[in-house]
C-alpha positions as CSV (number, residue, x, y, z in Angstrom):
1,X,-85.2,35.2,27.4
2,X,-85.3,37.0,31.0
3,X,-83.6,36.4,34.4
4,X,-86.2,34.5,36.1
5,X,-86.9,32.4,32.8
6,X,-83.8,31.5,32.4
7,X,-83.2,30.2,36.5
8,X,-86.2,28.0,35.9
9,X,-85.1,26.5,32.8
10,X,-81.7,25.6,34.1
11,X,-82.7,23.8,37.5
12,X,-85.1,21.2,35.7
13,X,-82.6,18.6,35.0
14,X,-81.2,17.2,31.9
15,X,-83.5,15.2,30.1
16,X,-81.3,11.5,30.4
17,X,-80.3,9.1,27.8
18,X,-79.4,5.8,28.4
19,X,-78.6,2.5,26.4
20,X,-81.3,-0.2,26.0
21,X,-79.5,-3.3,24.8
22,X,-80.7,-6.4,23.2
23,X,-80.9,-9.8,24.8
24,X,-77.9,-11.5,24.1
25,X,-77.4,-15.5,24.5
26,X,-75.5,-17.1,27.0
27,X,-72.4,-17.9,24.6
28,X,-72.2,-13.8,23.9
29,X,-72.4,-13.0,27.8
30,X,-70.7,-15.7,29.7
31,X,-69.6,-14.5,33.2
32,X,-65.7,-15.3,31.9
33,X,-66.0,-13.2,28.6
34,X,-67.4,-9.9,31.1
35,X,-64.4,-10.4,33.2
36,X,-62.3,-10.5,30.5
37,X,-64.3,-7.2,28.8
38,X,-63.7,-5.2,32.4
39,X,-60.2,-5.8,32.6
40,X,-59.1,-5.0,29.1
41,X,-61.4,-1.5,29.4
42,X,-59.7,-0.9,33.1
43,X,-56.6,-1.2,31.2
44,X,-57.1,1.3,28.7
45,X,-58.3,3.8,31.0
46,X,-55.4,3.4,32.8
47,X,-53.3,4.1,30.2
48,X,-55.5,7.3,29.0
49,X,-55.0,8.3,33.0
50,X,-58.4,8.8,33.0
51,X,-60.1,7.9,36.8
52,X,-60.9,4.1,37.3
53,X,-64.3,2.7,36.4
54,X,-64.9,0.9,39.6
55,X,-64.0,1.1,43.3
56,X,-60.6,-0.2,44.3
57,X,-60.2,-4.3,45.4
58,X,-60.2,-3.4,48.3
59,X,-63.6,-1.7,48.6
60,X,-65.4,-4.0,46.1
61,X,-64.5,-6.9,48.7
62,X,-66.0,-5.3,51.7
63,X,-69.2,-4.4,50.1
64,X,-69.7,-7.8,48.2
65,X,-71.9,-8.7,51.2
66,X,-74.2,-5.6,50.9
67,X,-74.5,-5.3,47.0
68,X,-75.2,-8.6,46.2
69,X,-78.3,-8.4,48.7
70,X,-79.5,-5.3,47.5
71,X,-79.2,-6.4,43.9
72,X,-81.7,-8.7,44.7
73,X,-84.1,-5.6,46.2
74,X,-83.5,-3.7,42.9
75,X,-86.4,-3.7,40.3
76,X,-84.6,-5.3,36.9
77,X,-85.1,-1.8,34.6
78,X,-86.4,-2.0,31.4
79,X,-85.5,-2.8,28.8
80,X,-86.2,-2.3,25.1
81,X,-85.7,-4.4,22.5
82,X,-83.9,-3.5,19.2
83,X,-84.4,-5.7,15.9
84,X,-81.7,-7.8,14.9
85,X,-80.4,-7.6,11.2
86,X,-81.8,-9.6,9.1
87,X,-79.1,-11.8,8.5
88,X,-79.4,-13.5,11.8
89,X,-81.2,-16.5,12.8
90,X,-81.3,-16.1,16.5
91,X,-84.9,-15.9,18.9
92,X,-84.3,-12.9,20.2
93,X,-86.2,-14.3,23.7
94,X,-83.7,-14.4,26.0
95,X,-83.0,-17.0,28.2
96,X,-84.0,-18.0,31.7
97,X,-79.9,-18.6,32.6
98,X,-79.0,-15.3,31.0
99,X,-81.6,-13.7,32.9
100,X,-80.6,-14.8,36.2
101,X,-77.1,-13.8,35.0
102,X,-78.3,-10.2,34.5
103,X,-79.6,-10.3,37.3
104,X,-76.8,-11.1,39.4
105,X,-74.4,-8.7,37.8
106,X,-74.2,-5.1,37.9
107,X,-74.4,-3.4,35.0
108,X,-71.3,-2.0,33.3
109,X,-70.9,1.6,32.3
110,X,-68.0,3.9,31.6
111,X,-67.7,7.9,32.4
112,X,-69.2,9.9,29.9
113,X,-67.1,10.5,27.0
114,X,-66.9,13.7,24.6
115,X,-68.5,13.4,21.4
116,X,-65.4,13.8,19.4
117,X,-62.8,11.5,21.7
118,X,-63.5,8.3,22.0
119,X,-60.7,6.1,23.4
120,X,-62.3,2.6,23.7
121,X,-63.2,1.7,20.0
122,X,-64.6,-1.8,19.4
123,X,-62.9,-3.6,22.6
124,X,-64.4,-5.6,24.2
125,X,-67.5,-5.3,22.1
126,X,-69.5,-8.7,22.2
127,X,-72.6,-9.2,19.8
128,X,-75.2,-6.8,21.7
129,X,-76.9,-3.9,19.0
130,X,-77.8,-1.3,21.1
131,X,-79.8,1.9,20.7
132,X,-80.4,5.0,22.5
133,X,-84.0,6.1,23.4
134,X,-85.5,9.2,25.9
135,X,-86.9,8.0,29.0
136,X,-90.6,9.9,29.4
137,X,-90.5,12.7,32.6
138,X,-92.3,10.2,34.1
139,X,-89.6,7.0,34.1
140,X,-86.8,9.6,34.9
141,X,-88.6,11.1,38.2
142,X,-88.9,6.9,39.0
143,X,-85.5,6.0,38.9
144,X,-83.9,8.7,40.2
145,X,-86.3,8.3,43.6
146,X,-85.1,4.4,43.2
147,X,-81.2,5.2,43.3
148,X,-81.6,7.9,45.9
149,X,-83.4,5.1,47.7
150,X,-81.2,2.5,47.2
151,X,-78.3,2.1,49.5
152,X,-75.8,1.9,46.6
153,X,-76.5,5.6,46.1
154,X,-73.7,6.4,48.9
155,X,-71.0,4.1,47.8
156,X,-67.8,6.2,47.6
157,X,-67.0,6.6,43.7
158,X,-64.7,8.8,41.3
159,X,-66.4,11.3,39.6
160,X,-66.4,10.8,35.7
161,X,-63.9,12.8,34.0
162,X,-65.4,16.5,32.9
163,X,-65.1,17.8,29.1
164,X,-61.8,19.8,30.3
165,X,-60.2,16.3,31.3
166,X,-60.7,14.4,28.7
167,X,-59.4,17.5,26.0
168,X,-56.6,18.1,28.7
169,X,-55.9,14.1,27.5
170,X,-55.8,14.5,24.2
171,X,-54.0,17.0,24.2
172,X,-51.4,15.1,26.0
173,X,-51.0,12.4,23.5
174,X,-50.9,15.8,20.8
175,X,-47.6,16.6,22.7
176,X,-45.8,13.8,22.7
177,X,-46.4,12.7,19.1
178,X,-45.1,16.2,18.7
179,X,-42.2,16.1,21.0
180,X,-41.0,12.3,19.2
181,X,-41.8,14.0,15.7
182,X,-39.2,16.7,17.0
183,X,-36.7,14.6,18.6
184,X,-36.8,12.1,15.7
185,X,-35.7,15.3,13.5
186,X,-33.3,16.2,15.5
187,X,-29.3,16.0,14.3
188,X,-30.4,17.2,10.7
189,X,-28.3,19.7,9.2
190,X,-30.1,22.8,8.4
191,X,-29.4,24.4,5.3
192,X,-25.9,23.6,4.4
193,X,-23.8,24.7,1.5
194,X,-23.3,22.5,-1.0
195,X,-20.3,20.2,-1.0
196,X,-19.5,20.9,-4.7
197,X,-18.3,24.7,-3.8
198,X,-15.6,22.9,-1.5
199,X,-11.6,22.9,-3.0
200,X,-10.6,19.9,-5.0
201,X,-9.8,16.9,-3.3
202,X,-6.7,17.4,-1.4
203,X,-3.9,16.5,-3.1
204,X,-4.1,12.7,-3.7
205,X,-6.2,9.9,-4.5
206,X,-5.9,6.3,-5.7
207,X,-7.0,4.6,-8.8
208,X,-10.1,2.8,-8.0
209,X,-10.2,-0.8,-9.4
210,X,-12.4,-0.1,-12.8
211,X,-14.0,-3.0,-12.3
212,X,-16.2,-3.1,-9.4
213,X,-16.6,-6.6,-9.1
214,X,-12.9,-6.3,-9.4
215,X,-12.9,-4.6,-5.6
216,X,-15.3,-7.7,-3.9
217,X,-13.1,-10.1,-5.3
218,X,-9.1,-8.9,-5.3
219,X,-9.0,-11.1,-2.0
220,X,-10.2,-14.0,-3.6
221,X,-6.9,-16.1,-4.5
222,X,-5.1,-14.8,-1.0
223,X,-7.5,-15.6,1.2
224,X,-9.6,-18.7,0.2
225,X,-8.8,-20.9,2.9
226,X,-10.0,-18.2,5.2
227,X,-13.0,-17.7,3.0
228,X,-13.9,-20.9,3.9
229,X,-13.9,-21.3,7.4
230,X,-17.4,-22.1,9.2
231,X,-16.9,-19.2,11.6
232,X,-16.0,-15.4,11.0
233,X,-13.8,-13.4,13.1
234,X,-16.7,-11.4,15.0
235,X,-18.3,-14.1,16.2
236,X,-15.4,-15.5,17.8
237,X,-14.9,-12.4,19.6
238,X,-12.4,-9.8,19.9
239,X,-9.2,-11.9,20.5
240,X,-10.1,-14.4,17.8
241,X,-10.4,-11.4,14.9
242,X,-7.3,-9.8,16.3
243,X,-6.0,-13.7,15.4
244,X,-7.5,-13.9,11.9
245,X,-6.4,-10.3,10.6
246,X,-2.8,-11.5,11.8
247,X,-3.4,-14.5,9.4
248,X,-4.8,-12.8,7.2
249,X,-1.8,-10.0,6.8
250,X,0.9,-12.9,6.9
251,X,-0.8,-14.7,3.9
252,X,-1.3,-11.2,1.9
253,X,2.5,-10.4,2.9
254,X,3.5,-13.6,1.5
255,X,1.1,-13.5,-1.4
256,X,2.9,-9.7,-2.3
257,X,6.1,-11.5,-2.1
258,X,4.8,-14.0,-4.7
259,X,4.3,-11.4,-6.7
260,X,7.8,-9.8,-7.2
261,X,9.0,-12.9,-8.0
262,X,6.8,-13.6,-10.6
263,X,7.3,-9.6,-11.8
264,X,11.1,-10.9,-12.0
265,X,10.4,-13.3,-14.1
266,X,11.0,-13.6,-17.8
267,X,7.6,-14.4,-18.9
268,X,5.3,-11.4,-19.9
269,X,2.2,-13.0,-19.8
270,X,3.0,-13.7,-16.4
271,X,5.1,-10.3,-15.0
272,X,1.3,-8.7,-16.9
273,X,-0.8,-11.4,-14.4
274,X,1.3,-10.5,-11.3
275,X,0.9,-6.6,-12.2
276,X,-2.6,-6.7,-12.3
277,X,-2.8,-8.1,-9.4
278,X,-1.0,-6.3,-7.4
279,X,-2.9,-3.2,-8.6
280,X,-6.2,-4.8,-7.7
281,X,-4.3,-5.2,-3.9
282,X,-3.1,-1.6,-4.3
283,X,-6.5,0.0,-5.4
284,X,-8.2,-1.2,-2.0
285,X,-10.3,1.5,0.1
286,X,-8.8,0.7,3.5
287,X,-5.8,0.1,4.8
288,X,-3.8,-1.0,1.3
289,X,-0.5,-2.7,1.6
290,X,1.5,0.0,0.0
291,X,4.6,-0.2,2.5
292,X,4.8,-4.1,2.3
293,X,4.6,-3.7,-1.5
294,X,7.9,-0.8,-1.2
295,X,9.3,-3.1,1.2
296,X,9.7,-5.7,-1.3
297,X,11.0,-4.1,-4.1
298,X,8.0,-3.7,-6.2
299,X,8.9,0.3,-7.1
300,X,12.1,-0.3,-9.7
301,X,10.3,-3.5,-10.6
302,X,7.2,-1.1,-11.8
303,X,9.7,1.3,-13.2
304,X,11.0,-1.1,-15.3
305,X,8.0,-2.4,-16.8
306,X,7.1,1.0,-17.9
307,X,10.4,1.3,-19.9
308,X,9.5,-1.6,-22.2
309,X,7.3,-1.9,-24.6
310,X,4.0,-3.8,-23.4
311,X,1.6,-1.4,-23.0
312,X,-0.7,-3.3,-21.2
313,X,2.1,-3.4,-18.8
314,X,3.0,-0.3,-18.9
315,X,-0.7,0.6,-18.0
316,X,-0.8,-1.6,-15.2
317,X,2.8,-0.7,-14.0
318,X,1.9,3.2,-13.8
319,X,-1.1,2.3,-12.2
320,X,0.7,0.5,-9.4
321,X,3.3,3.8,-8.9
322,X,0.0,5.9,-8.8
323,X,-1.6,4.4,-6.2
324,X,1.9,4.0,-4.1
325,X,2.3,8.1,-4.7
326,X,-1.3,8.2,-3.2
327,X,0.1,6.9,0.4
328,X,2.2,8.7,3.1
329,X,4.5,11.1,2.4
330,X,7.2,8.7,2.8
331,X,6.2,6.1,0.5
332,X,5.5,9.3,-2.1
333,X,9.2,10.5,-1.3
334,X,10.3,6.6,-2.3
335,X,8.6,6.9,-5.7
336,X,10.7,9.9,-6.5
337,X,14.2,8.7,-4.7
338,X,13.5,5.3,-7.3
339,X,13.7,7.7,-10.3
340,X,10.2,7.5,-11.2
341,X,9.2,10.9,-12.0
342,X,11.2,11.3,-15.6
343,X,9.6,7.9,-16.4
344,X,5.8,9.3,-16.3
345,X,6.6,12.5,-17.9
346,X,8.2,10.9,-20.9
347,X,4.9,9.1,-20.6
348,X,2.8,11.7,-20.7
349,X,4.0,12.0,-24.4
350,X,2.9,8.5,-25.3
351,X,0.3,7.9,-28.0
352,X,-2.0,6.3,-25.8
353,X,-4.6,8.8,-24.1
354,X,-4.8,5.7,-21.0
355,X,-1.0,6.0,-20.5
356,X,-0.8,9.9,-20.2
357,X,-3.8,10.0,-17.8
358,X,-2.4,7.7,-15.7
359,X,0.7,9.5,-16.1
360,X,-0.7,12.7,-15.2
361,X,-2.2,11.3,-12.2
362,X,0.7,10.0,-10.4
363,X,2.3,13.5,-11.2
364,X,-0.6,14.8,-9.3
365,X,-0.2,12.5,-6.3
366,X,3.5,13.7,-6.1
367,X,3.2,17.1,-6.9
368,X,0.0,17.1,-3.9
369,X,2.6,15.9,-1.3
370,X,4.8,19.0,-0.8
371,X,6.4,22.4,-2.2
372,X,10.0,20.2,-2.7
373,X,8.0,17.8,-4.2
374,X,6.1,20.1,-6.7
375,X,9.0,22.4,-7.2
376,X,11.1,19.4,-8.5
377,X,8.4,18.0,-11.2
378,X,8.3,21.5,-12.3
379,X,12.4,21.7,-12.9
380,X,12.0,18.1,-14.2
381,X,9.8,20.0,-17.1
382,X,6.8,18.4,-16.0
383,X,4.2,21.3,-17.4
384,X,4.6,21.3,-20.9
385,X,4.2,18.3,-21.5
386,X,1.4,17.8,-19.1
387,X,-0.1,21.0,-21.5
388,X,0.6,19.8,-24.7
389,X,-1.1,16.6,-23.9
390,X,-4.7,18.4,-23.9
391,X,-6.8,17.7,-27.2
392,X,-10.1,18.7,-28.5
393,X,-11.5,15.0,-27.9
394,X,-9.9,13.8,-25.5
395,X,-12.3,12.0,-22.7
396,X,-13.9,14.1,-20.2
397,X,-11.9,11.8,-17.5
398,X,-8.6,13.1,-18.5
399,X,-9.6,16.4,-18.6
400,X,-11.4,15.9,-15.0
401,X,-7.9,14.9,-14.1
402,X,-5.5,17.6,-15.8
403,X,-7.2,20.6,-13.9
404,X,-7.3,18.5,-10.8
405,X,-3.2,18.2,-11.6
406,X,-2.8,22.0,-12.2
407,X,-4.6,23.0,-9.0
408,X,-2.5,21.0,-7.3
409,X,0.7,22.8,-9.1
410,X,-0.7,26.4,-7.5
411,X,-1.4,24.7,-4.3
412,X,1.1,25.7,-2.4
413,X,3.3,29.2,-2.1
414,X,6.5,29.8,-3.1
415,X,6.2,28.5,-6.6
416,X,9.0,28.6,-9.0
417,X,8.0,28.9,-12.7
418,X,9.1,30.4,-15.1
419,X,6.6,32.7,-17.0
420,X,6.6,30.8,-20.3
421,X,4.9,28.0,-18.4
422,X,2.4,30.1,-16.3
423,X,1.3,32.0,-19.0
424,X,0.2,27.8,-21.0
425,X,-1.0,27.3,-18.0
426,X,-3.4,30.4,-17.7
427,X,-4.7,29.7,-21.8
428,X,-5.3,26.3,-20.6
429,X,-7.6,27.5,-18.3
430,X,-8.9,30.0,-20.1
431,X,-10.0,27.4,-22.2
432,X,-11.4,25.2,-20.0
433,X,-13.5,28.8,-18.9
434,X,-14.6,29.4,-22.0
435,X,-15.6,26.0,-24.1
436,X,-15.9,23.4,-21.2
437,X,-19.3,23.0,-18.7
438,X,-18.6,20.5,-17.3
439,X,-18.9,21.1,-13.4
440,X,-15.6,19.5,-11.8
441,X,-13.5,20.8,-14.9
442,X,-14.9,24.2,-14.0
443,X,-14.3,23.7,-10.5
444,X,-10.9,23.2,-10.8
445,X,-10.3,25.5,-13.0
446,X,-11.4,28.6,-10.7
447,X,-9.9,27.5,-7.8
448,X,-6.5,26.8,-9.9
449,X,-6.8,30.8,-10.4
450,X,-7.3,31.0,-6.4
451,X,-4.4,29.6,-5.7
452,X,-2.5,31.2,-8.6
453,X,-3.6,34.4,-7.4
454,X,-2.8,34.0,-4.4
455,X,1.0,33.3,-5.6
456,X,2.3,36.9,-5.5
457,X,0.7,40.2,-6.5
458,X,2.0,40.0,-10.3
459,X,0.1,37.5,-11.1
460,X,-3.3,39.8,-10.9
461,X,-1.9,41.4,-13.8
462,X,-1.6,38.4,-15.7
463,X,-5.0,36.9,-15.5
464,X,-6.4,40.3,-16.0
465,X,-4.3,40.5,-19.1
466,X,-5.7,37.6,-20.1
467,X,-9.2,38.3,-20.1
468,X,-10.4,36.1,-17.4
469,X,-12.2,39.3,-15.5
470,X,-15.5,38.9,-17.6
471,X,-15.5,34.9,-17.7
472,X,-15.1,35.0,-13.6
473,X,-18.2,37.6,-13.8
474,X,-20.2,35.3,-16.1
475,X,-20.3,32.0,-13.8
476,X,-20.8,33.8,-10.7
477,X,-24.4,33.6,-11.4
478,X,-23.7,29.4,-11.6
479,X,-25.0,28.5,-7.7
480,X,-22.6,25.7,-7.7
481,X,-19.1,27.8,-8.6
482,X,-20.7,30.9,-6.9
483,X,-18.5,30.8,-3.4
484,X,-14.9,30.4,-5.4
485,X,-16.3,32.9,-8.6
486,X,-17.0,35.2,-5.6
487,X,-13.5,34.4,-3.8
488,X,-11.4,34.6,-6.9
489,X,-12.6,38.1,-8.0
490,X,-12.3,38.9,-4.3
491,X,-8.5,37.8,-4.8
492,X,-8.1,40.5,-7.9
493,X,-9.6,43.5,-6.3
494,X,-7.4,43.9,-3.8
495,X,-4.9,44.3,-6.2
496,X,-4.6,48.3,-7.8
497,X,-7.0,50.9,-8.7
498,X,-6.5,49.8,-12.4
499,X,-7.5,46.1,-11.7
500,X,-10.3,46.9,-9.2
501,X,-11.6,49.3,-12.6
502,X,-11.9,46.0,-14.9
503,X,-13.7,44.3,-12.2
504,X,-16.2,46.7,-11.9
505,X,-16.7,47.5,-15.3
506,X,-17.5,43.8,-15.9
507,X,-20.5,44.5,-14.1
508,X,-19.8,42.7,-11.0
509,X,-21.5,45.4,-8.2
510,X,-25.4,44.6,-9.3
511,X,-24.8,40.4,-9.0
512,X,-22.9,41.3,-5.5
513,X,-26.4,43.2,-4.9
514,X,-28.1,40.3,-5.9
515,X,-26.4,37.7,-3.7
516,X,-26.3,40.0,-0.6
517,X,-30.3,40.2,-0.7
518,X,-31.1,36.7,-2.1
519,X,-28.5,34.3,-1.1
520,X,-29.1,32.1,2.3
521,X,-25.4,31.6,2.8
522,X,-23.4,32.7,5.5
523,X,-20.2,32.0,3.9
524,X,-21.4,33.4,0.4
525,X,-22.3,36.8,1.8
526,X,-19.3,37.4,4.2
527,X,-16.8,36.6,1.0
528,X,-19.2,39.3,-1.2
529,X,-18.5,42.0,1.7
530,X,-14.9,41.0,2.2
531,X,-14.6,42.0,-1.8
532,X,-17.0,45.0,-1.6
533,X,-14.8,46.4,1.7
534,X,-11.4,45.6,-0.9
535,X,-13.1,47.8,-3.5
536,X,-14.3,50.7,-1.1
537,X,-10.8,50.9,-0.1
538,X,-9.6,52.6,-3.5
539,X,-10.8,55.6,-5.3
540,X,-13.8,57.7,-4.4
541,X,-14.7,56.9,-7.9
542,X,-14.9,53.2,-7.0
543,X,-16.8,54.5,-3.5
544,X,-19.7,56.5,-5.5
545,X,-20.3,53.2,-7.5
546,X,-20.5,51.1,-4.7
547,X,-23.2,53.6,-3.0
548,X,-24.5,54.1,-6.3
549,X,-25.6,50.3,-6.2
550,X,-27.4,50.3,-3.3
551,X,-24.5,48.9,-1.3
552,X,-24.9,51.3,1.9
553,X,-28.4,50.3,3.4
554,X,-27.1,46.6,3.0
555,X,-24.0,47.0,4.5
556,X,-25.4,48.8,7.5
557,X,-27.9,46.0,7.9
558,X,-24.9,43.6,8.0
559,X,-23.7,45.5,10.8
560,X,-26.9,45.5,13.1
561,X,-28.6,41.6,12.1
562,X,-26.0,39.4,10.8
563,X,-23.5,37.0,11.7
564,X,-19.9,37.8,13.5
565,X,-17.6,37.2,10.4
566,X,-20.1,39.5,7.9
567,X,-20.2,42.0,10.8
568,X,-16.9,42.6,10.9
569,X,-16.2,42.7,7.0
570,X,-19.2,45.2,7.2
571,X,-17.4,47.6,9.0
572,X,-14.0,46.9,7.0
573,X,-16.3,48.3,3.9
574,X,-17.6,51.3,6.0
575,X,-14.4,52.0,7.7
576,X,-12.5,52.0,4.1
577,X,-15.1,54.2,3.0
578,X,-14.8,57.0,5.8
579,X,-11.0,56.9,4.9
580,X,-10.9,57.5,1.4
581,X,-14.6,58.9,0.5
582,X,-15.6,62.2,0.4
583,X,-17.6,64.7,2.7
584,X,-20.7,63.5,0.2
585,X,-20.1,60.1,0.8
586,X,-20.0,60.2,4.7
587,X,-23.4,62.2,4.4
588,X,-24.5,58.6,2.6
589,X,-23.2,57.3,5.5
590,X,-25.1,59.3,8.0
591,X,-28.0,58.6,6.1
592,X,-28.0,55.4,5.7
593,X,-27.8,55.1,9.4
594,X,-24.1,53.7,9.8
595,X,-23.4,55.6,12.8
596,X,-25.3,54.0,15.4
597,X,-23.9,50.7,13.3
598,X,-20.6,51.4,14.3
599,X,-21.5,52.4,18.0
600,X,-22.4,49.0,18.2
601,X,-19.9,47.6,17.3
602,X,-17.6,49.4,19.6
603,X,-18.2,46.9,22.5
604,X,-16.8,44.0,20.6
605,X,-13.8,41.9,22.5
606,X,-12.5,41.9,19.1
607,X,-9.6,44.3,19.5
608,X,-8.4,44.8,15.8
609,X,-12.3,45.3,15.2
610,X,-12.9,48.0,17.8
611,X,-9.8,50.1,16.5
612,X,-10.9,50.0,13.1
613,X,-14.2,51.4,14.0
614,X,-13.2,54.0,16.1
615,X,-10.8,55.0,13.2
616,X,-14.2,55.1,11.1
617,X,-16.2,57.2,13.7
618,X,-13.1,59.8,14.0
619,X,-12.8,60.1,10.4
620,X,-16.4,60.7,10.4
621,X,-16.6,63.3,12.4
622,X,-13.6,65.3,11.1
623,X,-14.6,65.2,7.4
624,X,-17.7,66.3,8.6
625,X,-16.1,69.2,10.9
626,X,-13.7,70.4,8.0
627,X,-16.8,70.7,5.3
628,X,-18.5,72.8,8.4
629,X,-21.7,70.3,6.8
630,X,-24.3,67.1,9.0
631,X,-21.2,67.7,12.5
632,X,-23.5,68.5,14.8
633,X,-26.0,65.8,13.6
634,X,-23.5,63.1,13.5
635,X,-22.5,63.8,17.0
636,X,-26.4,63.8,18.2
637,X,-27.2,60.6,16.1
638,X,-23.9,59.3,18.3
639,X,-25.5,60.7,21.8
640,X,-28.6,58.9,21.0
641,X,-27.3,55.9,20.6
642,X,-25.3,55.9,23.8
643,X,-22.3,56.8,22.1
644,X,-20.5,58.8,24.5
645,X,-21.4,55.9,27.6
646,X,-19.6,53.7,25.4
647,X,-16.7,56.5,24.4
648,X,-16.0,56.6,28.2
649,X,-16.1,52.7,28.9
650,X,-13.5,52.5,26.3
651,X,-11.3,54.7,28.4
652,X,-10.8,51.3,30.6
653,X,-9.8,49.0,27.8
654,X,-7.1,46.6,27.9
655,X,-5.3,48.0,24.2
656,X,-3.5,51.8,24.1
657,X,-4.5,52.4,21.2
658,X,-8.2,51.9,21.8
659,X,-7.5,54.3,24.8
660,X,-6.1,57.0,23.1
661,X,-8.2,57.1,20.2
662,X,-11.6,56.9,22.1
663,X,-10.3,59.5,24.2
664,X,-9.3,61.7,21.4
665,X,-13.0,61.8,20.5
666,X,-13.9,62.3,23.3
667,X,-11.9,65.8,24.1
668,X,-12.5,66.9,20.5
669,X,-16.1,65.7,20.1
670,X,-17.9,65.4,23.1
671,X,-15.7,68.4,25.3
672,X,-18.8,67.8,28.0
673,X,-18.0,64.8,28.6
674,X,-17.3,64.1,32.6
675,X,-14.8,60.7,32.7
676,X,-12.6,61.3,29.5
677,X,-10.6,63.8,31.6
678,X,-9.7,62.2,34.6
679,X,-10.0,58.3,33.6
680,X,-7.3,59.6,30.6
681,X,-5.1,61.3,33.4
682,X,-5.6,58.1,35.6
683,X,-3.9,55.8,32.5
684,X,-1.5,57.9,31.6
685,X,-0.2,57.9,35.4
686,X,-0.2,54.1,35.2
687,X,1.6,54.2,32.6
688,X,3.9,56.9,34.0
689,X,4.5,53.8,36.7
690,X,5.2,51.0,34.3
691,X,7.5,52.8,31.9
692,X,8.6,55.4,34.2
693,X,9.2,59.3,33.3
694,X,10.3,60.1,30.7
695,X,14.3,61.7,30.2
696,X,15.1,62.6,26.9
697,X,12.0,63.9,25.1
698,X,9.7,66.5,26.8
699,X,6.9,65.5,28.9
700,X,4.0,66.2,26.2
701,X,5.6,64.0,23.7
702,X,6.4,61.6,26.3
703,X,2.6,61.5,26.9
704,X,1.6,61.6,23.7
705,X,3.9,58.4,23.0
706,X,2.7,56.6,26.1
707,X,-0.3,54.9,24.7
708,X,1.7,54.0,21.6
709,X,3.9,51.9,24.0
710,X,1.8,50.7,26.1
711,X,0.5,48.7,23.3
712,X,3.0,46.7,22.5
713,X,2.9,44.9,25.9
714,X,-1.1,45.2,26.2
715,X,-1.6,41.5,27.0
716,X,-5.0,39.8,24.9
717,X,-6.9,37.1,26.6
718,X,-6.9,33.5,25.1
719,X,-10.2,33.4,23.4
720,X,-9.4,36.4,21.6
721,X,-6.3,34.5,19.9
722,X,-7.0,34.0,16.4
723,X,-9.8,36.7,15.7
724,X,-7.7,38.5,13.7
725,X,-6.9,35.6,11.4
726,X,-8.6,35.9,8.0
727,X,-10.4,32.7,7.4
728,X,-9.1,30.1,5.0
729,X,-11.2,29.1,1.9
730,X,-11.8,25.3,1.8
731,X,-9.0,23.4,0.6
732,X,-5.9,25.0,2.1
733,X,-6.6,28.2,0.4
734,X,-5.8,31.5,2.0
735,X,-7.0,34.9,1.0
736,X,-5.4,38.2,0.6
737,X,-5.8,40.6,2.8
738,X,-7.2,44.0,2.2
């Protein structure tokens, strides 16, 4: 189409379309209904931020008289009647009253809306059926002329919303909904590690009431009068609530005194009834009155009951002692001071499994309290009866409790245990890994091995000789046991080269590669790289296995992209390769872009990490220079990574050892550095001012020793304290450091 034709076409007015309404009865279109509909429409459009439908109230008041006169002059528009639905029996002919109302009231119209957005669905709808009908050209021109000549044509009225404005409204609504949805999801944890990988529950545990209904009714007899009161403590205010608590506590104390008196009775049935009620009170989850029972002398009575021949009374008494031992350290010590330990150890040999399990539970609570009490239990001979109580058909609850007790025995260091008993424990732990499928049993077993390995270096050899390494490598494939298994293997490779070879022979490196490639857990990845760093600190053959497994690119990627804890372990792993590896190993590091990764970590505020990285750079350049291969290439890579600038900035570092090593690298391998010599001389002058001129040693020797002396007096900022602290495992465990 030509340009002129386009212009002619666009100049024509767009064909108008109007809505024609059928006649309505006076019942359907009364004045109140119209006003109600108009107010509802105005309220809705205001909520949608659309322009008002009509001029303001003040403007309408001023133009009321003129509008009324004009309405009488304007000729009513012709309306086409649409057929009513066949179900209606109404007369389509409008009444006279309705025609008068329509002539006096202005027609209500809305701004044009987009075809995709209808913000006014079914609001204010009356019994009106409408249809669209196109005007003829003659009718359109006639109506336009009448509107132009009408005085209403000049009345100020806001323009109708454009298509863009209506779209903006839609976007506002969508954005608000999206923000509300986002806010509703805030606070949810993203990817947290499964809680099942945490250490076994620390130490002490109360034995819960076996009958759930008993938990709700354990104080029924004690506080029946309180429960009958019409008003609750909360409804009476804080003061009344405290008063009710005091009354309740007093009544509980009175009841405890009564129970203790019943325990002193010679009637066995009365003793059993009192012991059962005491056990229920001590089994409550919140603030059990442990001290009240101790103060009233229940411990000697419970120990005496265990010595008797009534197994039911023995069971309840052991339960009471177990829950008292789950209290504070003073309360646990009270159990030991009253002589309960020998009685509980003797109960481990009982023919009844339930008595054995309850005694083991009580001893587990005591051993979890402190190293002193743990050592006392071991000295009193707890280990052998505990291991001898293991049976193939024992209940799974007893086996779980037994594995938990063993983890408490080795939780604290400085364990004084005979070698024979250690081997008995290891035999039971190996049996759990080989034959048990229960997660809790295996988890407690592996944590016990971790604690055992951290006791002393000689324990590593015991674990390796007992054949635990292949079993641990098998369990590393289970996601729930993965983290603690990696930690256990990492503790083994902190040993000598022979022990590390056992781990490598079990095929652990391919599993490590798989974890680093697929695991979303940062903590598990850190554990794996920590284990790899201990392997790279070994022999050249072990380093070669790490390289052959494809771990070098993964380590470099960890330095460049992963969280700081993982970066740090990866730097240790790479630096250990430069220390113990051959020139060909270091060349493989250069090919894997380890030098830019080292340069990046030189800007760290962790002093020890910077020292490790500088040592790695120094070893790399030295070994490549000695082999006459690749040294120039490595130097060029460091230059391109802005390594020279970073090294020069380290000449102003707060650690003397960092300054000394950085200056040595610059002078040896980057002799054209302008700042190296002057900055080093300035530092030496400052150190002389601090320590004075050397007297006995020669000037050269003193200058060489000054940086080392200065490092002893270097102040570390408070925000860096703890950077060197090795992360401890869950459950208060500690890891061996490389």
